[in-house]
C-alpha positions as CSV (number, residue, x, y, z in Angstrom):
1,M,-80.9,-31.7,49.0
2,K,-77.8,-33.3,48.0
3,I,-76.8,-32.0,44.5
4,L,-75.6,-34.8,42.2
5,F,-73.2,-34.0,39.5
6,A,-73.3,-36.3,36.4
7,I,-69.8,-35.9,35.8
8,T,-68.0,-38.9,37.5
9,L,-64.5,-38.6,36.2
10,L,-62.3,-41.1,37.9
11,L,-63.8,-43.4,40.1
12,I,-65.9,-40.5,41.9
13,S,-68.7,-38.1,42.1
14,I,-68.6,-34.5,43.4
15,A,-69.7,-34.2,47.2
16,S,-72.1,-31.9,48.3
17,Y,-71.2,-29.2,50.8
18,G,-74.7,-30.0,52.8
19,D,-73.3,-33.5,53.9
20,K,-72.9,-34.1,57.7
21,V,-69.3,-34.3,58.5
22,V,-68.7,-37.3,60.9
23,H,-64.9,-37.3,60.7
24,K,-62.3,-35.1,59.5
25,E,-58.5,-35.3,59.4
26,K,-55.3,-34.3,57.6
27,S,-53.1,-37.0,56.6
28,L,-49.6,-36.9,55.1
29,Y,-51.0,-37.2,51.6
30,R,-54.6,-35.4,51.6
31,N,-57.4,-34.0,53.6
32,I,-59.9,-37.0,54.5
33,V,-63.4,-36.3,55.3
34,V,-66.3,-38.7,56.1
35,T,-69.7,-37.5,55.4
36,E,-73.4,-38.9,55.7
37,Q,-76.5,-37.9,54.0
38,A,-79.6,-39.8,52.7
39,G,-78.2,-43.1,53.9
40,K,-74.9,-43.0,52.4
41,R,-71.6,-42.6,54.0
42,C,-68.7,-41.6,52.0
43,L,-65.0,-41.2,52.2
44,V,-64.3,-37.8,50.7
45,F,-60.6,-36.7,49.6
46,S,-60.3,-33.0,49.6
47,I,-58.0,-31.9,46.9
48,K,-57.5,-28.2,46.3
49,L,-60.9,-26.5,46.3
50,Q,-63.0,-29.6,45.5
51,E,-64.1,-32.3,47.4
52,R,-64.6,-36.0,45.9
53,N,-66.2,-38.9,47.1
54,Q,-63.9,-41.8,47.0
55,T,-65.8,-44.6,48.5
56,C,-69.6,-44.6,49.5
57,V,-71.6,-47.3,51.3
58,D,-75.3,-47.7,51.8
59,I,-75.5,-47.5,55.7
60,N,-79.1,-49.7,55.6
61,D,-77.9,-52.1,52.8
62,P,-74.1,-52.8,52.9
63,T,-74.5,-55.1,49.9
64,H,-75.5,-52.3,47.7
65,I,-72.6,-51.4,45.5
66,V,-72.9,-47.5,45.3
67,F,-70.5,-46.7,42.4
68,A,-70.7,-47.9,38.9
69,Y,-67.0,-48.1,38.5
70,V,-66.9,-50.8,41.3
71,R,-69.7,-53.0,39.3
72,M,-67.5,-52.6,36.4
73,I,-64.3,-53.8,38.0
74,F,-66.1,-57.0,38.7
75,A,-66.4,-57.4,35.1
76,G,-62.8,-58.4,34.8
77,L,-63.3,-61.5,36.5
78,L,-65.3,-62.7,33.4
79,V,-61.7,-63.1,31.6
80,N,-60.3,-65.2,34.6
81,P,-63.5,-66.2,36.8
82,E,-61.5,-68.3,39.5
83,P,-58.9,-66.3,40.9
84,T,-56.7,-67.7,43.9
85,R,-54.1,-65.0,44.7
86,G,-55.0,-61.3,44.3
87,L,-53.2,-58.1,44.6
88,M,-54.7,-54.6,45.0
89,I,-53.1,-51.3,44.8
90,G,-55.5,-48.4,46.1
91,M,-58.0,-49.2,48.9
92,G,-60.4,-46.7,49.5
93,G,-63.2,-47.9,51.8
94,G,-62.2,-51.5,51.3
95,T,-65.3,-52.6,49.5
96,I,-63.6,-54.2,46.6
97,S,-61.3,-56.6,48.6
98,S,-64.2,-57.4,50.9
99,V,-66.6,-58.5,48.2
100,L,-63.9,-60.5,46.6
101,T,-63.0,-62.3,49.4
102,G,-66.4,-62.9,50.4
103,I,-67.4,-64.3,47.1
104,Y,-64.1,-66.6,46.8
105,P,-63.4,-68.1,50.0
106,N,-60.1,-69.6,48.8
107,L,-58.9,-66.1,47.5
108,T,-55.9,-64.5,49.5
109,M,-55.2,-60.8,48.7
110,D,-52.4,-58.3,49.3
111,L,-54.0,-55.1,49.8
112,V,-51.6,-52.1,49.2
113,E,-52.4,-48.4,50.5
114,V,-49.9,-45.5,50.7
115,D,-52.0,-43.8,53.3
116,A,-52.1,-45.1,56.8
117,A,-55.0,-42.9,57.7
118,V,-57.0,-44.4,54.8
119,V,-56.8,-47.8,56.2
120,K,-57.9,-46.7,59.7
121,V,-60.8,-44.8,58.2
122,A,-62.0,-47.6,56.0
123,T,-61.8,-49.8,59.4
124,D,-63.5,-47.1,61.7
125,Y,-66.2,-46.1,59.4
126,F,-66.7,-48.5,56.4
127,G,-66.7,-51.9,57.8
128,F,-63.3,-53.1,56.6
129,R,-61.8,-55.7,58.4
130,K,-58.4,-57.3,58.1
131,T,-59.1,-61.2,57.7
132,P,-56.8,-64.1,57.3
133,Q,-57.6,-63.9,53.4
134,I,-56.3,-60.1,53.5
135,D,-52.9,-58.8,54.3
136,V,-52.8,-55.0,54.3
137,H,-49.4,-53.2,53.3
138,V,-49.0,-49.5,54.0
139,T,-46.5,-48.5,51.1
140,D,-46.3,-47.2,47.9
141,G,-47.8,-49.5,45.3
142,R,-44.7,-49.3,42.8
143,V,-42.4,-50.1,46.0
144,F,-44.5,-53.0,47.0
145,A,-44.5,-54.6,43.2
146,R,-40.6,-54.3,43.2
147,R,-40.5,-56.1,46.5
148,A,-42.7,-58.6,45.4
149,L,-40.9,-59.2,42.3
150,R,-37.8,-59.8,44.4
151,R,-39.8,-62.3,46.8
152,K,-40.8,-63.9,43.4
153,E,-44.5,-63.4,44.1
154,K,-47.2,-64.4,41.6
155,Y,-50.7,-63.3,41.3
156,D,-53.6,-64.4,38.9
157,L,-55.6,-61.4,39.6
158,I,-54.2,-57.7,39.9
159,I,-56.5,-54.7,40.4
160,L,-55.0,-51.1,40.0
161,D,-57.1,-48.5,41.8
162,A,-54.9,-45.9,42.9
163,F,-56.5,-42.6,42.7
164,T,-55.7,-39.3,44.6
165,G,-58.7,-37.2,44.1
166,E,-58.2,-36.0,41.0
167,Y,-55.6,-38.3,39.3
168,I,-53.5,-41.4,39.1
169,P,-49.9,-41.0,40.5
170,E,-47.7,-40.9,37.3
171,H,-45.3,-43.4,38.6
172,L,-48.1,-45.8,38.5
173,M,-49.0,-45.4,34.8
174,T,-45.6,-45.9,33.0
175,V,-44.4,-48.9,30.9
176,E,-41.8,-49.8,33.5
177,F,-44.4,-50.0,36.3
178,L,-46.9,-52.0,34.0
179,E,-44.0,-54.2,33.2
180,N,-43.3,-54.9,36.6
181,I,-47.0,-55.7,37.1
182,K,-46.9,-58.2,34.0
183,S,-44.1,-60.0,35.5
184,L,-46.1,-60.5,38.7
185,L,-48.7,-62.2,36.8
186,T,-49.3,-66.1,36.5
187,P,-49.9,-67.6,33.2
188,G,-53.6,-66.7,32.3
189,G,-53.4,-63.9,35.3
190,I,-55.3,-60.5,34.7
191,V,-54.8,-57.1,35.5
192,I,-57.9,-54.8,36.1
193,A,-57.2,-51.0,36.0
194,N,-59.9,-48.4,36.9
195,T,-58.9,-45.3,35.0
196,F,-60.5,-42.2,32.9
197,A,-63.1,-42.5,30.2
198,G,-61.6,-39.6,28.5
199,S,-59.2,-36.7,28.2
200,S,-55.9,-36.3,26.3
201,L,-54.4,-38.8,28.7
202,Y,-56.7,-41.6,27.1
203,D,-54.5,-42.2,24.0
204,H,-51.4,-42.1,25.8
205,E,-52.4,-44.5,28.6
206,S,-54.1,-46.8,26.3
207,V,-50.9,-47.1,23.9
208,T,-48.9,-47.9,27.0
209,Y,-50.9,-50.5,28.3
210,S,-51.0,-52.2,24.6
211,A,-47.4,-52.0,24.6
212,V,-47.0,-54.0,27.7
213,F,-49.9,-56.4,27.5
214,G,-51.0,-56.6,23.9
215,P,-54.8,-56.7,23.0
216,L,-57.1,-55.6,26.1
217,F,-60.7,-55.2,26.7
218,S,-61.7,-51.5,27.4
219,L,-64.9,-51.2,29.4
220,K,-67.0,-48.1,29.3
221,M,-70.7,-47.7,30.2
222,P,-73.3,-44.9,29.9
223,G,-73.4,-42.6,32.8
224,T,-70.0,-42.9,34.1
225,G,-66.7,-41.2,33.2
226,N,-64.7,-44.3,34.3
227,R,-63.2,-46.7,31.9
228,V,-62.0,-50.2,33.2
229,I,-59.1,-52.0,31.3
230,V,-58.9,-55.8,31.6
231,A,-55.7,-57.2,30.0
232,S,-54.1,-60.6,30.5
233,T,-50.8,-62.7,29.9
234,V,-52.9,-65.0,27.5
235,D,-55.0,-64.4,24.4
236,L,-58.4,-62.7,25.6
237,P,-61.5,-64.8,25.4
238,D,-64.1,-64.6,22.9
239,R,-67.6,-63.0,23.6
240,E,-69.3,-66.4,23.9
241,T,-66.7,-67.4,26.7
242,L,-67.3,-64.1,28.5
243,M,-71.0,-64.8,28.5
244,A,-70.7,-68.3,29.7
245,N,-68.3,-67.0,32.6
246,A,-71.0,-64.3,33.3
247,M,-73.7,-66.9,33.7
248,M,-71.4,-69.2,35.7
249,L,-70.6,-66.0,38.3
250,K,-74.3,-65.0,38.3
251,P,-75.1,-66.5,41.6
252,N,-72.1,-65.3,43.3
253,F,-73.1,-61.7,42.6
254,E,-76.9,-62.0,43.1
255,Q,-76.6,-60.6,46.6
256,Y,-74.9,-57.6,45.4
257,K,-77.3,-57.0,42.6
258,I,-74.8,-57.4,40.1
259,D,-75.5,-59.1,36.6
260,L,-71.9,-59.2,34.8
261,R,-73.9,-60.1,31.6
262,K,-74.7,-56.5,30.9
263,Y,-71.0,-55.6,30.5
264,V,-70.2,-58.0,28.0
265,P,-71.4,-56.2,25.0
266,N,-69.3,-53.3,26.0
267,M,-66.0,-55.0,26.6
268,N,-64.3,-53.8,23.5
269,R,-60.9,-55.0,22.2
270,D,-60.6,-52.6,19.1
271,P,-58.8,-49.8,19.7
272,D,-60.7,-46.5,20.0
273,W,-57.5,-44.4,20.8
274,K,-54.8,-42.9,18.5
275,T,-52.2,-45.6,18.4
276,D,-49.3,-43.3,17.4
277,K,-49.3,-41.4,20.5
278,R,-46.2,-41.3,22.6
279,L,-45.8,-44.4,25.4
280,L,-45.9,-42.9,29.3
281,T,-42.3,-44.0,30.6
282,D,-40.5,-43.1,33.7
283,Q,-38.8,-40.3,31.3
284,Y,-42.1,-39.0,29.8
285,A,-45.0,-39.1,32.4
286,P,-46.9,-35.6,31.8
287,A,-50.1,-37.7,33.1
288,N,-51.5,-35.0,35.4
289,L,-50.8,-32.1,32.6
290,L,-52.6,-34.2,29.9
291,R,-55.2,-35.2,32.3
292,G,-56.2,-31.2,32.4
293,H,-56.7,-30.9,28.8
């Protein structure tokens, strides 16, 4: 029987050693394993002595969104419910971009993934398909952001989901990087970041996002160790507007059994972090050391 751990730090759950391995390879960045058990296929990043599920899909029901953090990410659309140009840094199995482009036929997305092996595995084992709506870029997310700025690109939706098994790369958490991300946003554009719900990093990360974007929504839900940050280039909508947008989007997400209304009460804008903590910068980015405390 597969052992399920309640601890779901990051975007992940701990993988069971009893899973059937259907694919295994070592990329330039990590060990990649694809497992199957109980009707679920999972992409596992093996880091040090732990194995962690990066993406899982329901083989019998591809519309079933397995991980709670993915459903939480879609709640960010309540701030901007009609995106037309998107950027996503971090690919996993490609579930999020596929759902978004399926729901929004006019949405085009740049999907950025540093590891070419992840793109291939997502295609071979998780049903990801590059379409006219999705342009895949195999490069570092920060490098892509800088080049996009030089090209004067603009996005009304940016999703940051770059996890490496146990942590977010430090150079994708600093003020300098987030300022680049903010500069890529259109007026009214939003950034949605999948990150941690706890640890010593929480305070530093929160003040860093606040310094760049100002007020933000911090979404946490029971039963998951993830937090989703939602920020914008304009004032955040009130709760009534969020609920109205949830009602408007309800038919779009019904096939995925997601009711965005449930997230509105948990989208908090009041800081629950220590606001005097030091910002994460390119000169001060001990993210992984803080994460371990």
